[in-house]
MARKEVEX-907303 format. One record per residue (C-alpha): residue number from 0; residue in one letter; x, y, z. Coordinates in Angstrom, 1 decimal, padded with zeros to 4 digits. Layout:
N
n = NUM res = A c1 = X c2 = Y c3 = Z
...
//
This chain:
74
n = 0 res = M c1 = -005.0 c2 = 006.8 c3 = -001.0
n = 1 res = S c1 = -001.5 c2 = 005.9 c3 = -002.2
n = 2 res = L c1 = -000.3 c2 = 009.4 c3 = -001.6
n = 3 res = V c1 = -001.7 c2 = 009.5 c3 = 001.9
n = 4 res = L c1 = -000.2 c2 = 006.2 c3 = 002.8
n = 5 res = A c1 = 003.1 c2 = 007.0 c3 = 001.3
n = 6 res = G c1 = 003.2 c2 = 010.2 c3 = 003.3
n = 7 res = L c1 = 002.2 c2 = 008.4 c3 = 006.4
n = 8 res = I c1 = 005.0 c2 = 005.8 c3 = 006.0
n = 9 res = T c1 = 007.5 c2 = 008.5 c3 = 005.2
n = 10 res = F c1 = 006.7 c2 = 011.3 c3 = 007.6
n = 11 res = Y c1 = 005.1 c2 = 009.4 c3 = 010.5
n = 12 res = P c1 = 006.8 c2 = 006.0 c3 = 010.8
n = 13 res = P c1 = 005.5 c2 = 005.3 c3 = 014.3
n = 14 res = A c1 = 002.1 c2 = 004.7 c3 = 012.7
n = 15 res = V c1 = 003.5 c2 = 001.6 c3 = 010.9
n = 16 res = A c1 = 006.2 c2 = 000.7 c3 = 013.4
n = 17 res = R c1 = 004.1 c2 = -002.0 c3 = 015.1
n = 18 res = M c1 = 003.2 c2 = -003.7 c3 = 011.9
n = 19 res = G c1 = 005.2 c2 = -006.8 c3 = 011.0
n = 20 res = H c1 = 007.6 c2 = -006.8 c3 = 008.2
n = 21 res = G c1 = 005.3 c2 = -009.0 c3 = 006.1
n = 22 res = M c1 = 002.3 c2 = -006.6 c3 = 006.5
n = 23 res = L c1 = 004.4 c2 = -003.6 c3 = 005.8
n = 24 res = T c1 = 005.7 c2 = -005.2 c3 = 002.7
n = 25 res = L c1 = 002.2 c2 = -005.9 c3 = 001.5
n = 26 res = L c1 = 001.2 c2 = -002.3 c3 = 002.4
n = 27 res = I c1 = 004.1 c2 = -000.9 c3 = 000.3
n = 28 res = W c1 = 003.2 c2 = -003.2 c3 = -002.6
n = 29 res = G c1 = -000.4 c2 = -001.9 c3 = -002.4
n = 30 res = V c1 = 000.9 c2 = 001.7 c3 = -002.4
n = 31 res = C c1 = 003.2 c2 = 001.0 c3 = -005.4
n = 32 res = A c1 = 000.4 c2 = -000.7 c3 = -007.3
n = 33 res = G c1 = -001.9 c2 = 002.2 c3 = -006.5
n = 34 res = F c1 = 000.6 c2 = 004.7 c3 = -008.0
n = 35 res = V c1 = 001.1 c2 = 002.5 c3 = -011.1
n = 36 res = H c1 = -002.7 c2 = 002.3 c3 = -011.6
n = 37 res = G c1 = -003.2 c2 = 005.9 c3 = -010.7
n = 38 res = F c1 = -000.8 c2 = 007.2 c3 = -013.3
n = 39 res = G c1 = -002.6 c2 = 005.1 c3 = -015.9
n = 40 res = Y c1 = 000.3 c2 = 002.8 c3 = -016.8
n = 41 res = Q c1 = -000.7 c2 = -000.5 c3 = -018.3
n = 42 res = P c1 = 002.1 c2 = -003.1 c3 = -018.3
n = 43 res = D c1 = 002.5 c2 = -005.2 c3 = -021.4
n = 44 res = S c1 = 003.0 c2 = -008.5 c3 = -019.6
n = 45 res = R c1 = 000.0 c2 = -010.2 c3 = -018.2
n = 46 res = A c1 = 001.9 c2 = -011.1 c3 = -015.0
n = 47 res = W c1 = 002.7 c2 = -007.5 c3 = -014.3
n = 48 res = R c1 = -000.9 c2 = -006.5 c3 = -015.0
n = 49 res = V c1 = -002.0 c2 = -008.9 c3 = -012.3
n = 50 res = I c1 = 000.6 c2 = -007.8 c3 = -009.8
n = 51 res = F c1 = -000.3 c2 = -004.1 c3 = -010.3
n = 52 res = A c1 = -004.1 c2 = -004.6 c3 = -010.7
n = 53 res = P c1 = -006.2 c2 = -002.0 c3 = -008.9
n = 54 res = L c1 = -008.4 c2 = -004.3 c3 = -006.8
n = 55 res = P c1 = -005.5 c2 = -006.0 c3 = -004.9
n = 56 res = A c1 = -003.9 c2 = -002.6 c3 = -004.5
n = 57 res = W c1 = -007.0 c2 = -001.1 c3 = -002.9
n = 58 res = L c1 = -007.5 c2 = -004.2 c3 = -000.7
n = 59 res = L c1 = -003.8 c2 = -004.0 c3 = 000.5
n = 60 res = M c1 = -004.0 c2 = -000.3 c3 = 001.1
n = 61 res = V c1 = -007.2 c2 = -000.5 c3 = 003.1
n = 62 res = A c1 = -005.8 c2 = -003.4 c3 = 005.2
n = 63 res = G c1 = -002.6 c2 = -001.4 c3 = 005.7
n = 64 res = L c1 = -004.5 c2 = 001.7 c3 = 006.7
n = 65 res = Y c1 = -006.5 c2 = -000.3 c3 = 009.2
n = 66 res = G c1 = -003.2 c2 = -001.8 c3 = 010.5
n = 67 res = A c1 = -001.6 c2 = 001.6 c3 = 010.8
n = 68 res = L c1 = -004.6 c2 = 003.1 c3 = 012.6
n = 69 res = R c1 = -004.7 c2 = 000.2 c3 = 014.9
n = 70 res = G c1 = -001.0 c2 = 000.6 c3 = 015.6
n = 71 res = M c1 = -001.4 c2 = 004.3 c3 = 016.5
n = 72 res = H c1 = -004.1 c2 = 003.5 c3 = 019.1
n = 73 res = G c1 = -002.9 c2 = 000.6 c3 = 020.9
//
């Protein structure tokens, strides 16, 4: 999902153009966390493990995808 959303943001910006900056920031955070988890990297610091945890990443990506699809259709 990270790859799909990164491609959507990069190659079709109108899909996310109607999102607010705050929501877009959360979406990009979710994409980054998804890549970090997807590559199997485990940060040493507990704080970084929480920031890049897979559950928040998935939730942010699903919310971002919903926002992008909603932005494309209206």
